[in-house]
Every structure is written in structure tokens, then in C-alpha cells.
C-alpha positions as semicolon CSV with decimal commas, in nm:
position;residue;x (nm);y (nm);z (nm)
1;M;20,871;18,102;-4,019
2;K;21,033;17,865;-4,269
3;N;21,287;17,736;-4,017
4;I;21,029;17,635;-3,755
5;K;21,082;17,288;-3,606
6;A;20,855;17,305;-3,302
7;I;20,524;17,475;-3,229
8;V;20,471;17,544;-2,862
9;F;20,140;17,665;-2,717
10;D;20,047;17,834;-2,395
11;A;19,749;17,652;-2,246
12;Y;19,532;17,886;-2,038
13;G;19,359;18,149;-2,247
14;T;19,527;18,027;-2,566
15;L;19,403;17,672;-2,615
16;F;19,154;17,657;-2,327
17;D;18,897;17,917;-2,222
18;V;18,980;18,020;-1,865
19;N;18,634;18,176;-1,824
20;S;18,449;17,858;-1,916
21;A;18,438;17,731;-1,556
22;A;18,251;18,037;-1,432
23;E;18,039;18,052;-1,749
24;K;17,907;17,703;-1,681
25;C;17,784;17,835;-1,345
26;K;17,641;18,164;-1,471
27;D;17,285;18,063;-1,382
28;K;17,394;18,036;-1,018
29;I;17,638;18,329;-1,015
30;G;17,417;18,563;-1,214
31;E;17,510;18,857;-1,435
32;K;17,835;18,916;-1,245
33;W;17,981;18,585;-1,364
34;E;18,205;18,739;-1,632
35;G;18,344;19,009;-1,403
36;F;18,407;18,742;-1,143
37;A;18,580;18,516;-1,396
38;N;18,808;18,798;-1,513
39;Y;18,892;18,895;-1,156
40;W;18,976;18,533;-1,068
41;R;19,208;18,510;-1,367
42;T;19,378;18,842;-1,293
43;T;19,431;18,749;-0,928
44;Q;19,564;18,407;-1,028
45;L;19,826;18,564;-1,256
46;E;19,920;18,827;-0,998
47;Y;19,984;18,551;-0,745
48;T;20,217;18,369;-0,988
49;W;20,424;18,682;-1,043
50;L;20,429;18,784;-0,677
51;R;20,528;18,439;-0,557
52;S;20,805;18,426;-0,815
53;L;20,938;18,763;-0,696
54;M;20,909;18,665;-0,330
55;N;21,064;18,323;-0,392
56;R;20,761;18,167;-0,218
57;H;20,659;17,903;-0,471
58;K;20,328;17,724;-0,466
59;D;20,207;17,517;-0,758
60;F;19,943;17,644;-0,999
61;W;19,661;17,443;-0,848
62;Q;19,725;17,592;-0,503
63;I;19,738;17,940;-0,656
64;T;19,417;17,875;-0,851
65;E;19,239;17,773;-0,530
66;E;19,370;18,066;-0,325
67;S;19,288;18,321;-0,595
68;L;18,940;18,169;-0,622
69;E;18,884;18,208;-0,248
70;K;18,966;18,578;-0,265
71;S;18,755;18,631;-0,578
72;M;18,452;18,462;-0,425
73;K;18,473;18,693;-0,124
74;V;18,506;19,002;-0,345
75;F;18,202;18,904;-0,554
76;N;18,003;18,765;-0,261
77;I;17,965;18,417;-0,408
78;E;17,844;18,135;-0,185
79;P;18,139;17,937;-0,039
80;S;17,956;17,615;-0,125
81;M;18,034;17,678;-0,494
82;K;18,409;17,652;-0,445
83;S;18,435;17,277;-0,514
84;E;18,216;17,299;-0,822
85;L;18,422;17,582;-0,972
86;L;18,750;17,406;-0,902
87;N;18,629;17,084;-1,060
88;L;18,516;17,275;-1,368
89;Y;18,856;17,446;-1,388
90;K;19,021;17,106;-1,422
91;N;18,815;17,051;-1,738
92;L;18,816;17,388;-1,912
93;S;18,667;17,397;-2,260
94;P;18,893;17,446;-2,563
95;Y;18,822;17,727;-2,807
96;S;18,612;17,613;-3,101
97;E;18,890;17,589;-3,363
98;V;19,156;17,430;-3,142
99;K;19,092;17,061;-3,205
100;G;19,074;17,094;-3,582
101;V;19,388;17,305;-3,610
102;L;19,590;17,077;-3,382
103;K;19,486;16,771;-3,579
104;D;19,596;16,941;-3,902
105;L;19,932;17,036;-3,748
106;K;19,983;16,681;-3,625
107;K;19,998;16,567;-3,987
108;K;20,295;16,796;-4,050
109;D;20,659;16,757;-3,951
110;Y;20,661;16,967;-3,631
111;K;20,712;16,892;-3,267
112;L;20,394;17,001;-3,088
113;A;20,399;17,096;-2,722
114;I;20,233;17,291;-2,445
115;L;20,439;17,522;-2,222
116;S;20,232;17,623;-1,923
117;N;20,217;17,744;-1,565
118;G;19,991;17,447;-1,497
119;T;20,106;17,144;-1,304
120;P;20,175;16,821;-1,497
121;E;19,861;16,670;-1,344
122;L;19,642;16,962;-1,450
123;L;19,781;16,965;-1,803
124;N;19,739;16,590;-1,846
125;E;19,379;16,609;-1,726
126;L;19,299;16,905;-1,950
127;V;19,442;16,735;-2,257
128;K;19,278;16,400;-2,181
129;S;18,933;16,543;-2,097
130;N;18,930;16,725;-2,431
131;G;19,044;16,428;-2,641
132;L;19,386;16,575;-2,726
133;E;19,610;16,316;-2,561
134;N;19,753;16,191;-2,893
135;I;19,837;16,536;-3,025
136;F;20,127;16,667;-2,817
137;D;20,483;16,540;-2,804
138;N;20,540;16,710;-2,468
139;L;20,354;16,896;-2,195
140;F;20,607;17,130;-2,035
141;S;20,524;17,259;-1,687
142;I;20,695;17,533;-1,490
143;E;20,710;17,284;-1,204
144;D;21,033;17,161;-1,364
145;V;21,199;17,490;-1,266
146;K;20,968;17,601;-0,980
147;I;20,919;17,955;-1,107
148;Y;20,648;18,107;-1,325
149;K;20,644;18,269;-1,665
150;P;20,787;18,500;-1,788
151;E;21,109;18,374;-1,623
152;R;21,360;18,274;-1,893
153;K;21,418;17,933;-1,731
154;V;21,064;17,838;-1,833
155;Y;21,118;17,922;-2,199
156;E;21,441;17,722;-2,198
157;L;21,255;17,395;-2,136
158;P;21,155;17,316;-2,499
159;V;21,493;17,436;-2,633
160;N;21,678;17,201;-2,400
161;K;21,444;16,911;-2,472
162;Y;21,451;16,934;-2,852
163;Q;21,808;17,064;-2,884
164;I;21,707;17,328;-3,134
165;K;21,763;17,703;-3,164
166;K;21,531;17,951;-2,996
167;D;21,410;18,096;-3,326
168;E;21,320;17,749;-3,451
169;I;21,028;17,753;-3,208
170;A;20,696;17,918;-3,290
171;F;20,540;18,011;-2,957
172;L;20,174;18,104;-2,936
173;S;20,001;18,277;-2,649
174;A;19,694;18,492;-2,599
175;N;19,864;18,661;-2,303
176;T;20,059;18,967;-2,414
177;W;20,307;18,943;-2,127
178;D;20,373;18,580;-2,223
179;V;20,427;18,670;-2,589
180;S;20,672;18,938;-2,476
181;G;20,843;18,692;-2,244
182;G;20,886;18,432;-2,517
183;G;20,978;18,691;-2,778
184;N;21,240;18,856;-2,562
185;Y;21,382;18,512;-2,490
186;G;21,425;18,451;-2,863
187;Y;21,118;18,260;-2,981
188;N;20,923;18,341;-3,295
189;A;20,635;18,451;-3,073
190;I;20,285;18,483;-3,217
191;W;20,008;18,675;-3,042
192;V;19,667;18,508;-3,044
193;N;19,459;18,823;-3,000
194;R;19,119;18,669;-2,938
195;N;18,967;18,977;-2,773
196;N;19,089;19,264;-2,994
197;S;19,320;19,384;-2,716
198;I;19,610;19,630;-2,712
199;F;19,962;19,489;-2,690
200;D;20,183;19,575;-2,393
201;N;20,496;19,793;-2,408
202;L;20,746;19,532;-2,293
203;D;21,034;19,563;-2,542
204;Y;20,888;19,316;-2,790
205;T;20,653;19,348;-3,085
206;P;20,536;19,020;-3,241
207;K;20,581;18,990;-3,616
208;N;20,262;18,788;-3,639
209;K;19,923;18,853;-3,479
210;I;19,625;18,623;-3,531
211;I;19,269;18,627;-3,399
212;N;19,249;18,249;-3,361
213;L;19,459;17,942;-3,436
214;T;19,310;17,891;-3,782
215;Q;19,530;18,172;-3,910
216;L;19,840;17,988;-3,787
217;L;19,798;17,742;-4,072
218;E;19,817;18,033;-4,319
219;I;20,136;18,170;-4,159
220;L;20,311;17,833;-4,166
């Protein structure tokens, strides 16, 4: 990790809690809120992969809305809650350690960036609503290449922008498929294993695994 020049973060599930929108409505949704939130997230990801394979691109906000519609039907949630859940998704909460760690990293000599499936508008709103607008040098969106992770074209975006080598980027994600995608591309990929999960068998094993971003400071 001594040659690292840029630290690039996935957004959803890594910096920002994708379940926080549904959690804020748990009094209305009831005990099924967590199952619903997980189903929404899984469906959302499946739609990104399927649309990439079918070459039928829609942006992440459209996919988020369409996966929500299906999930609400599956869990029998009142249609009137759709707007509320979508508005909350635009302002997901960061994990507790994120702000402090990012501020510490900002003091060091690294490029800091987000590399995400999210649209530029979504990423800008997320960062601004959480007071992080002065932290990142770049917010990279897959909309620049119109295909979703783990397509290699996505991981090329920071390399092309910063004109550095692949292994000079530390890439952090809580999504095992994303860590494998970045690692197979050539990043120094770090798994943020927040939920004590099992890593996938996708031809990549990360050298570093952390339970939250605080441990990144120790690695660097």
C-alpha cells in the first residue's frame, strides 16, 4: 500500500447505508422493514447487471424506482409510500465513522474519489446533504460509460483521469462482487466487511479486509 496515490470509494453500502431509507420508515412498514430493504437492494443490483447484459441501459435512479415498485408489491407496502422512500434514498445516511475518516484522509496527500453506479446528480446530492462536498476530488459515475459495475470500463475512469497505474489506487467497497471487479481489474481492492459476510469465489481474494473505514487509516 506504500505506492497508493488515490483512494477511491464505492458509495452505496460502503460510505452510505442503503437500508437507512427504509429504516426511517420502519414505524410505518413494521417488522418487515429490514427484509424489504434487503430485497429492494438485491433487486436494484440485479437490474443493473441484467440491463448491462441486455444492453438496455437505464440510469441508476430509474432502476432504483423500478426495483422499489417491485419490492413494494412483494412486501405489500402501500403505494402512497413510494415518494417518501425515494426522497429518503436521495439522502441516505453515512455510516458513523465515515465523516471522521474522510476528514483525516483529506489532510494527507491522496486523491479522494467516489466511483459509483449512481448518477452524477444523485452522488452530488448525497455528498452535499451529508456535508462532504469539500472532501472529494472527483465523483465518478458509470453514466460516463453507460454500463454498470463490474464492467472494466467503469474501473478505468479514475485511472484515465489521474493518469496513474491501476495498483496505485486503493479501492474500497462493501460489495464483494465490486471488490472482485476492482481487484481483477488491477486495483489494490479492500473489502469493507461490515456485516461479517463470506467473500465470493470470483477469482480474486483481497489482501486487506476491514470491518469499517477506521481500519483503513491503520493500513495506510
